[in-house]
C-alpha positions as CSV (number, residue, x, y, z in Angstrom):
1,X,78.1,92.2,105.7
2,X,76.4,94.2,102.6
3,X,77.0,93.1,99.2
4,X,78.9,95.7,96.9
5,X,75.9,96.5,95.0
6,X,74.0,97.5,98.3
7,X,76.9,99.5,99.4
8,X,77.5,101.2,96.2
9,X,73.3,102.2,96.1
10,X,73.7,103.7,99.7
11,X,76.7,105.8,98.8
12,X,75.0,107.0,96.3
13,X,72.2,108.5,98.1
14,X,75.0,109.5,100.9
15,X,76.9,111.5,99.0
16,X,73.8,113.9,98.7
17,X,73.7,114.3,102.6
18,X,77.2,115.1,103.0
19,X,78.1,117.5,105.4
20,X,80.7,119.7,103.3
21,X,80.6,120.3,99.7
22,X,83.6,118.5,97.8
23,X,86.1,119.6,95.8
24,X,85.9,120.3,92.4
25,X,88.7,117.1,91.9
26,X,86.4,115.0,94.5
27,X,83.5,116.0,92.4
28,X,85.0,115.0,89.3
29,X,86.3,111.7,90.6
30,X,82.9,110.8,91.9
31,X,81.3,111.4,88.6
32,X,84.1,109.2,86.5
33,X,83.8,106.5,89.3
34,X,79.4,107.0,89.2
35,X,79.8,106.6,85.5
36,X,82.3,103.8,85.0
37,X,80.4,101.7,87.5
38,X,76.9,102.3,85.8
39,X,78.3,102.1,81.9
40,X,81.1,100.7,81.9
41,X,84.0,102.3,79.3
42,X,83.4,105.8,78.5
43,X,82.2,106.3,74.5
44,X,81.3,109.3,72.5
45,X,83.6,111.8,71.6
46,X,85.4,114.0,74.0
47,X,83.6,117.2,74.0
48,X,85.1,120.4,72.4
49,X,87.3,123.5,74.2
50,X,84.1,125.4,74.2
51,X,82.4,123.1,76.9
52,X,85.1,123.2,79.8
53,X,82.7,121.3,81.9
54,X,81.9,118.2,80.1
55,X,85.5,118.0,79.1
56,X,86.5,117.8,82.6
57,X,83.5,115.5,82.9
58,X,84.4,113.4,79.7
59,X,88.3,113.0,81.1
60,X,87.4,111.9,84.5
61,X,85.4,109.5,83.2
62,X,87.9,108.4,80.5
63,X,90.6,108.0,82.8
64,X,89.0,104.9,84.3
65,X,88.8,103.1,81.1
66,X,89.3,99.5,81.8
67,X,88.1,99.3,85.4
68,X,86.0,96.8,86.3
69,X,82.2,97.8,87.4
70,X,83.0,96.2,90.6
71,X,86.7,98.2,91.2
72,X,84.7,101.5,90.4
73,X,81.9,100.6,92.7
74,X,84.1,99.9,95.6
75,X,86.5,102.9,94.8
76,X,83.4,105.3,94.9
77,X,82.2,103.5,98.3
78,X,85.8,104.1,99.7
79,X,85.6,107.8,98.3
80,X,81.9,108.5,99.6
81,X,83.4,106.8,102.8
82,X,86.7,109.2,103.0
83,X,84.1,112.6,102.6
84,X,81.6,111.3,105.4
85,X,84.1,111.2,107.9
């Protein structure tokens, strides 16, 4: 059985080869989980109203505040697997 880090790295590659483009909500989930898994809790200021894309990404990441690295990696892997099927 592969360890979690190996499965996470495989999932980060697999997400680029999905048969269909994930919805915007799925993309935000992927982004938030990836950032939480690789950088930990969100830092910096929330982007302003003139940057709706940056704001949505920041919010997706901030929603995961307090989630452990391993939990975020596991959730990311499960999400990519569900998108692959």
